[in-house]
C-alpha positions in Angstrom: -184.3 -74.8 8.4 -183.8 -72.8 6.0 -186.9 -73.8 3.6 -188.9 -73.1 6.4 -187.7 -69.7 6.5 -188.3 -68.9 2.9 -191.8 -70.8 3.2 -193.0 -68.6 5.7 -192.0 -65.6 3.8 -193.6 -66.7 0.7 -196.7 -67.1 2.8 -196.6 -63.6 4.9 -196.1 -61.8 1.4 -199.4 -62.9 0.2 -201.0 -62.0 3.2 -199.3 -58.8 3.1 -201.0 -58.2 -0.6 -204.3 -59.6 0.0 -205.3 -57.7 3.2 -207.2 -54.7 2.0 -205.5 -52.1 4.5 -202.8 -52.8 7.5 -204.8 -51.2 11.3 -205.4 -54.6 12.2 -208.1 -54.6 14.6 -208.9 -54.4 18.1 -205.2 -55.0 18.9 -203.7 -52.6 16.8 -206.5 -50.2 16.6 -208.8 -50.2 19.4 -210.5 -46.6 18.6 -212.8 -49.1 16.1 -213.6 -51.9 17.8 -215.0 -55.3 15.4 -218.7 -55.8 16.3 -218.9 -59.6 18.1 -221.3 -60.4 15.0 -218.9 -60.1 12.5 -216.3 -62.3 15.1 -219.1 -64.6 15.7 -219.7 -65.2 12.1 -215.8 -66.2 11.1 -216.0 -68.4 14.2 -219.4 -70.5 13.7 -218.6 -70.6 9.8 -214.9 -71.3 10.2 -215.0 -73.4 13.4 -211.1 -74.4 13.1 -209.8 -70.8 12.0 -206.8 -69.5 14.2 -204.8 -66.5 13.6 -207.8 -64.5 12.6 -206.8 -60.7 12.4 -209.5 -57.6 10.9 -209.2 -55.0 8.9 -211.1 -52.3 8.1 -212.8 -51.2 4.7 -215.1 -49.2 6.1 -215.5 -48.1 9.2 -218.5 -49.3 11.6 -219.8 -51.3 8.3 -217.7 -53.6 6.7 -214.8 -55.7 7.4 -211.9 -58.0 5.8 -211.3 -61.2 8.1 -207.6 -62.4 7.5 -206.8 -66.5 9.1 -205.5 -69.6 8.9 -208.0 -72.3 7.7 -206.9 -76.5 8.3 -204.0 -75.9 5.6 -205.4 -72.6 3.7 -204.6 -69.3 4.4 -208.2 -67.4 3.8 -209.9 -64.0 3.5 -213.2 -63.2 4.5 -216.0 -60.2 4.3 -218.3 -59.6 7.2 -220.5 -56.6 8.0 -221.9 -55.4 11.3 -224.3 -57.2 11.4 -222.4 -60.5 10.5 -223.3 -61.3 7.0 -220.1 -63.1 4.6 -220.1 -61.8 1.6 -217.5 -62.9 0.3 -215.0 -65.9 1.3 -211.1 -65.8 -0.5 -208.2 -68.4 -0.7 -205.1 -66.9 -0.4 -202.6 -69.5 -0.7 -199.8 -69.7 -2.2 -200.2 -71.6 -5.8 -203.3 -70.9 -7.2 -203.1 -70.7 -10.8 -205.3 -68.3 -13.1 -207.2 -69.9 -16.1 -205.4 -69.4 -19.0 -207.7 -67.5 -20.9 -207.7 -64.8 -17.5 -203.8 -64.6 -17.7 -204.3 -64.0 -21.9 -206.9 -61.2 -20.9 -204.0 -59.7 -18.5 -201.4 -60.3 -21.1 -203.3 -58.9 -23.9 -205.3 -55.4 -22.3 -202.5 -54.4 -19.9 -199.1 -55.3 -21.8 -196.0 -55.2 -20.0 -197.6 -55.6 -16.6 -197.6 -57.6 -13.8 -199.8 -59.9 -11.6 -199.0 -58.6 -8.0 -201.5 -61.5 -6.0 -204.6 -63.8 -7.2 -207.1 -64.4 -4.4 -209.1 -67.5 -5.8 -213.4 -66.9 -4.5 -214.8 -70.1 -3.2 -218.1 -70.4 -2.3 -218.5 -70.0 1.6 -220.5 -73.7 2.1 -219.2 -75.7 -0.8 -215.5 -74.4 -1.6 -216.2 -74.8 -5.4 -214.5 -71.8 -7.2 -216.7 -69.2 -8.0 -214.0 -66.2 -9.5 -210.9 -64.6 -8.9 -209.9 -61.3 -7.6 -206.5 -60.5 -8.9 -204.3 -57.4 -8.4 -202.1 -56.7 -11.3 -199.5 -53.9 -11.4 -199.8 -51.6 -14.4 -196.6 -50.4 -16.4 -196.9 -46.2 -14.4 -196.9 -48.2 -11.1 -200.6 -48.1 -10.4 -202.8 -51.2 -8.8 -205.6 -52.2 -10.2 -208.2 -54.8 -9.4 -209.3 -57.4 -12.3 -212.0 -59.7 -11.8 -213.0 -62.8 -13.7 -215.5 -65.4 -12.7 -215.0 -69.2 -12.6 -214.3 -70.3 -15.7 -211.4 -67.6 -16.0 -213.9 -64.8 -17.8 -213.9 -61.3 -17.2 -216.3 -59.5 -14.9 -215.0 -56.4 -14.9 -211.6 -54.0 -14.1 -212.6 -52.9 -10.5 -210.4 -49.9 -9.8 -209.4 -47.0 -11.4 -207.3 -47.5 -14.6 -207.3 -44.1 -16.0 -203.7 -42.3 -15.8 -204.2 -39.6 -12.8 -203.7 -38.4 -9.3 -203.9 -41.0 -6.4 -202.6 -40.9 -2.8 -200.2 -42.9 -0.9 -196.4 -43.2 -2.0 -195.8 -42.4 -5.4 -199.5 -40.9 -6.2 -200.8 -44.5 -6.9 -202.3 -44.7 -3.6 -201.5 -48.6 -3.0 -203.2 -51.5 -3.9 -207.0 -50.7 -4.3 -209.6 -52.1 -1.2 -212.4 -53.7 -3.0 -215.7 -54.9 -1.9 -218.7 -56.1 -3.7 -222.2 -54.6 -3.3 -225.9 -55.7 -4.1 -227.8 -53.6 -6.8 -229.9 -51.6 -3.9 -226.7 -50.6 -2.4 -225.7 -48.0 -5.3 -225.5 -44.7 -4.8 -228.9 -43.4 -6.1 -227.4 -40.9 -9.2 -226.1 -44.1 -10.5 -229.1 -46.3 -10.3 -231.1 -43.2 -11.6 -228.6 -43.2 -15.0 -228.3 -47.3 -15.1 -232.7 -47.1 -15.4 -232.5 -44.0 -17.9 -230.0 -45.7 -20.0 -230.8 -49.4 -20.5 -234.5 -50.1 -18.9 -235.1 -53.4 -18.0 -231.6 -54.2 -17.9 -230.3 -57.3 -16.1 -227.5 -56.7 -13.1 -225.0 -58.2 -13.1 -222.0 -56.7 -10.6 -221.1 -54.0 -8.7 -217.8 -53.5 -6.6 -216.7 -50.6 -4.5 -213.4 -49.7 -5.0 -211.1 -47.3 -2.3 -207.8 -46.4 -3.3 -206.4 -42.7 -3.0 -208.8 -41.4 -1.0 -210.9 -42.0 -4.0 -214.5 -44.1 -3.9 -215.7 -45.7 -7.0 -217.9 -48.3 -8.2 -217.8 -50.4 -11.4 -221.1 -51.6 -12.5 -221.7 -54.5 -14.9 -225.1 -55.1 -16.0 -226.9 -57.0 -19.5 -229.6 -56.7 -22.0 -230.4 -57.9 -25.1 -226.8 -59.9 -25.5 -225.0 -57.0 -25.0 -223.3 -56.2 -21.4 -222.3 -52.6 -20.2 -219.4 -51.3 -18.2 -219.2 -48.4 -16.1 -217.1 -47.4 -13.7 -218.6 -44.3 -12.1 -217.1 -41.6 -9.0 -219.0 -41.2 -6.1 -220.7 -38.0 -7.9 -222.3 -40.4 -10.6 -219.3 -38.9 -13.1 -218.3 -42.0 -15.7 -214.5 -42.4 -16.1 -214.7 -45.2 -18.1 -217.1 -47.8 -19.9 -217.1 -50.3 -22.0 -219.9 -52.8 -24.1 -219.0 -56.0 -25.5 -222.4 -57.8 -27.5 -224.8 -57.6 -30.4 -226.2 -54.3 -29.6 -223.5 -52.4 -30.3 -223.2 -50.2 -32.9 -220.3 -51.6 -36.1 -218.8 -47.9 -36.0 -218.6 -47.9 -32.0 -214.7 -46.9 -30.8 -213.8 -48.5 -27.9 -210.9 -46.3 -25.6 -208.6 -47.6 -23.1 -206.6 -45.5 -21.0 -203.1 -44.6 -22.6 -200.2 -44.2 -19.3 -196.7 -42.7 -20.7 -194.8 -46.1 -20.6 -197.0 -47.1 -22.5 -196.6 -44.8 -25.4 -194.9 -46.2 -28.8 -191.3 -45.1 -28.8 -192.2 -43.6 -32.4 -195.1 -41.4 -31.4 -192.5 -40.1 -28.2 -189.9 -39.3 -31.2 -192.4 -37.1 -33.6 -193.6 -35.3 -29.6 -189.9 -34.6 -29.1 -189.3 -33.0 -32.9 -191.9 -30.8 -33.1 -192.5 -30.0 -29.1 -190.1 -28.1 -26.5 -190.0 -29.6 -23.6 -193.3 -31.4 -24.0 -195.0 -33.4 -21.0 -197.4 -36.3 -21.2 -200.5 -35.2 -19.6 -203.0 -38.2 -20.5 -204.4 -40.1 -23.5 -206.1 -42.8 -25.3 -206.0 -45.4 -27.6 -209.1 -46.2 -29.6 -210.3 -49.4 -31.3 -212.8 -51.0 -33.2 -213.8 -54.1 -32.5 -210.6 -55.3 -31.2 -208.6 -53.9 -33.5 -206.4 -51.1 -32.7 -207.7 -47.9 -34.4 -204.8 -44.9 -32.9 -203.8 -42.8 -30.5 -204.6 -39.7 -29.1 -202.4 -37.1 -26.8 -202.8 -35.0 -24.3 -199.7 -33.3 -23.6 -198.4 -29.5 -22.5 -195.4 -27.7 -23.6 -194.7 -23.8 -23.6 -197.4 -23.5 -20.8 -199.8 -24.5 -23.7 -202.0 -27.7 -23.6 -202.2 -29.7 -27.3 -203.8 -32.7 -28.7 -201.8 -34.8 -30.8 -203.5 -37.7 -32.8 -201.7 -41.0 -34.6 -202.8 -43.7 -36.6 -202.4 -47.2 -35.3 -198.7 -47.6 -36.4 -197.8 -44.3 -34.8 -197.9 -42.3 -37.9 -199.4 -39.0 -39.5 -199.7 -37.0 -36.3 -201.8 -34.2 -36.7 -202.7 -31.5 -33.7 -203.7 -28.6 -32.4 -203.7 -26.3 -29.7 -206.7 -26.9 -26.9 -205.9 -24.9 -24.2 -204.4 -21.9 -22.7 -203.5 -18.6 -23.4 -202.5 -17.3 -27.0 -200.3 -15.3 -26.3 -196.7 -15.9 -24.4 -197.3 -17.3 -20.4 -196.0 -15.3 -17.6 -195.1 -15.5 -13.8 -195.9 -18.3 -11.6 -197.7 -21.2 -13.4 -198.6 -24.8 -12.3 -200.8 -27.4 -13.7 -202.4 -30.4 -11.8 -204.2 -33.2 -12.8 -207.4 -33.4 -10.6 -210.6 -35.9 -10.6 -213.9 -34.8 -12.5 -215.6 -34.8 -8.5 -213.4 -31.9 -7.6 -214.3 -30.0 -10.6 -217.0 -27.2 -9.7 -220.2 -28.1 -9.6 -220.9 -24.9 -11.8 -218.7 -27.2 -14.8 -220.3 -30.7 -14.5 -223.7 -28.9 -14.5 -223.0 -27.6 -18.1 -221.4 -30.6 -19.7 -224.0 -33.1 -18.0 -226.7 -30.9 -19.2 -225.4 -30.3 -22.8 -223.7 -33.9 -23.0 -225.9 -36.5 -22.4 -224.0 -39.7 -22.4 -219.8 -38.8 -22.1 -216.5 -40.3 -21.1 -214.2 -38.0 -18.5 -210.4 -38.4 -19.9 -208.9 -35.4 -18.8 -209.3 -33.0 -16.1 -206.9 -30.7 -14.7 -206.3 -27.6 -13.0 -204.0 -24.8 -14.3 -203.3 -21.7 -12.5 -201.1 -19.3 -14.8 -199.8 -16.3 -12.0 -203.1 -15.3 -10.8 -205.3 -16.9 -13.0 -207.3 -20.6 -12.4 -208.6 -22.7 -15.4 -210.0 -25.9 -15.8 -208.7 -28.0 -18.1 -211.3 -30.7 -19.5 -211.6 -33.4 -22.3 -214.5 -35.5 -22.4 -215.5 -38.3 -25.3 -218.6 -38.4 -26.8 -219.3 -40.0 -29.7 -216.3 -41.0 -32.0 -215.0 -37.3 -30.8 -212.8 -35.7 -28.4 -213.8 -32.3 -26.7 -211.5 -29.9 -24.7 -212.9 -27.4 -22.7 -211.1 -25.0 -20.8 -213.1 -22.7 -17.8 -212.6 -20.0 -15.7 -212.3 -20.4 -11.9 -216.4 -19.5 -12.4 -217.4 -22.0 -15.0 -217.2 -19.7 -17.6 -216.1 -21.5 -20.6 -212.8 -19.8 -22.3 -212.7 -22.4 -25.5 -213.9 -25.9 -27.0 -211.9 -27.8 -29.5 -213.6 -30.4 -31.3 -211.4 -33.2 -32.4 -213.2 -36.4 -34.3 -211.3 -39.9 -33.9 -209.9 -40.8 -37.6 -210.8 -44.5 -38.1 -211.0 -47.4 -40.4 -213.3 -45.4 -43.5 -214.7 -48.7 -45.2 -217.5 -50.1 -45.7 -218.6 -52.0 -42.3 -221.4 -54.3 -42.7 -223.4 -57.0 -39.8 -224.2 -60.0 -41.0 -226.0 -62.4 -38.5 -224.7 -65.8 -37.9 -225.6 -69.3 -37.4 -223.9 -71.7 -35.5 -222.3 -73.3 -38.6 -220.9 -70.6 -39.1 -219.2 -70.9 -36.3 -215.8 -71.3 -37.1 -213.4 -74.6 -36.1 -210.4 -72.5 -33.9 -213.5 -70.8 -32.4 -215.2 -74.6 -31.7 -212.3 -75.7 -30.1 -212.2 -73.0 -28.0 -215.3 -72.8 -26.9 -214.8 -76.7 -25.9 -211.6 -76.0 -23.6 -212.7 -72.7 -21.9 -216.9 -73.4 -22.1 -217.7 -77.0 -22.0 -221.4 -77.6 -22.9 -221.8 -74.2 -24.6 -224.9 -73.9 -27.0 -225.3 -71.0 -29.7 -227.4 -68.2 -28.9 -226.8 -65.7 -31.8 -223.7 -63.7 -33.2 -222.4 -61.3 -36.1 -219.8 -61.4 -38.8 -218.5 -57.8 -39.2 -217.2 -57.2 -42.6 -214.8 -54.4 -44.1 -215.2 -53.7 -47.5 -216.7 -57.5 -48.1 -213.7 -58.7 -46.2 -214.8 -60.3 -43.1 -212.7 -58.6 -40.1 -214.4 -59.9 -37.1 -217.3 -62.2 -35.2 -218.8 -61.6 -32.1 -220.8 -64.0 -30.6 -223.2 -64.9 -27.3 -223.1 -68.3 -25.9 -224.9 -70.5 -23.5 -223.7 -72.3 -20.6 -226.4 -74.0 -17.9 -227.4 -70.6 -16.8 -225.6 -68.5 -18.1 -224.7 -66.1 -20.7 -221.2 -65.3 -22.6 -220.0 -63.0 -25.2 -217.2 -63.3 -27.1 -215.4 -61.9 -29.8 -212.3 -62.5 -31.8 -210.7 -61.5 -35.2 -211.6 -62.6 -39.1 -208.6 -65.3 -38.3 -210.7 -67.0 -35.2 -208.1 -65.5 -32.8 -209.6 -64.6 -28.8 -210.1 -60.9 -28.4 -212.2 -60.4 -25.7 -215.5 -62.1 -23.5 -217.7 -60.6 -20.8 -220.0 -62.4 -18.6 -223.4 -61.3 -19.4 
C-alpha cells in the first residue's frame, strides 16, 4: 500500500508540472465551455482515454487536454475546431538524450530540470521532440525545446532577468504551444521578411508567463540559424545565431541573473560601490568562448555600468543614468517590460537603430520626476539611454564590449578536415550524417573553433566545437 501511495504521488507531481493552468474544465471552469469539437477530437484520436480533463491555453481558442491512455499519462493541444496540434507523453521516467542534457548543463549552470514532456507523432507514436521545463538559479521557469535527436530548437520563454507575475514575480511555469508561420503577428513577419529575405521557417512558439505573451521564432538561411524572442509588439528581447554566415567578430549575448554573478565580481562591486543593488547583466562570448561580463547596478540612487573580462577582472565602469547631484525625496526604481515603454521612446529607438536587443528597461521615480532607463545592445556596443516621461532624451552613454583583439580568420573546411573526436560525436547523435560545409576559425594563426553543417535525411544541423573538438552548441536548421 505504501508503494502504491508513493507511485500515485509521483504521477500526481508529473501531471501538476505539465499542466499549463489549474482552471480545469468544464467542471471547474463553468464560465467557459470546451467546444464539443475539441472533446470529440481527443476521444476519436485516443478512444481508450480515461480521466480526460481540459485546461485553457487561450480563451475560446486553444486547450490542453490531460488524460490516461493505456499505461501512459498523455497530454494534447487541441483548438476550437477540433484539430490536435501537439501530443505528449508525460509519464514518469522519460530520459533526455545526453546531448540535450549537456546543452542544459552548459548553458544554464546550476539550473534544475523540473519536468520533461516527450512529444510524439499522433499516428505512429514516434518520438519527435522534448519540451523541458528548467528552473533557473533565480527561480524562474523556462521551456527549452529539443527535437528527437536532442538538438536544440529554441528556448521558448523569457530567460532574461526581469519582472513576471505570480509568486516571487516569476509567473510560474510558462504556458507553451507551437504556432504556424502564418499565425505570427504582422509586425514580426514584416521584420523577418525585411531582415532575412527568402528564409526558411523552422519553428515558432507562444509562451504566456506572468501576464506577458512572447513569441519565439527560429528560421534558417544559407546554413545559418537565427533565433528570436519577441514581445507581442515586435520588440526583440533576445536573439542568437549559429552558422556559416555569422561574422567572425560577432558576439553572442546571454542573460546573467544575480545568483550566477561570480563572487569575485560581487566583491569588486562591494568594494567600490556603497549599498549597490543588481539590476541586470549579460555575458558575451565569441564562437562559444566567454569574453566578459557587462553588469548594470544601482548605487546611491544612480545607475552604473561595469564591465569585466572573462576572469572577472579588469573591471571598468561609468555612471549611465541618474541625476549628477544628490537625489532627494521619494525614490523608486522598477523594472518594466519593453512593451510598457511610451511609444515615443520605442519609436525613437527603432528609427535610430534598425536592429537591436533590449537588455534593461526600468521606470525610475525620483520625487516628482519620472525617468525611463533603457539599455540596448547593438553591434558589439551597449547603449544606455535615459528619457523623461515625454520621451525626451536626457542622456546617452555608449560602451564598447571588449573582447579578444587578436586577428581572427575563418577558413572553409572539407570533410577530411573533421577531427576524429567530432566524427565520433556525429556518429553517436546523428547516425547517417553527411557533411555539407564548415568553417575553421583561427585567432593569431591558432585554431579557435569549428562550425560544421551536416545533413541527416532531410534535416540540416549546424554544430560548433572548440579547438579540441569539444561540443559547444547545435541547432536544427
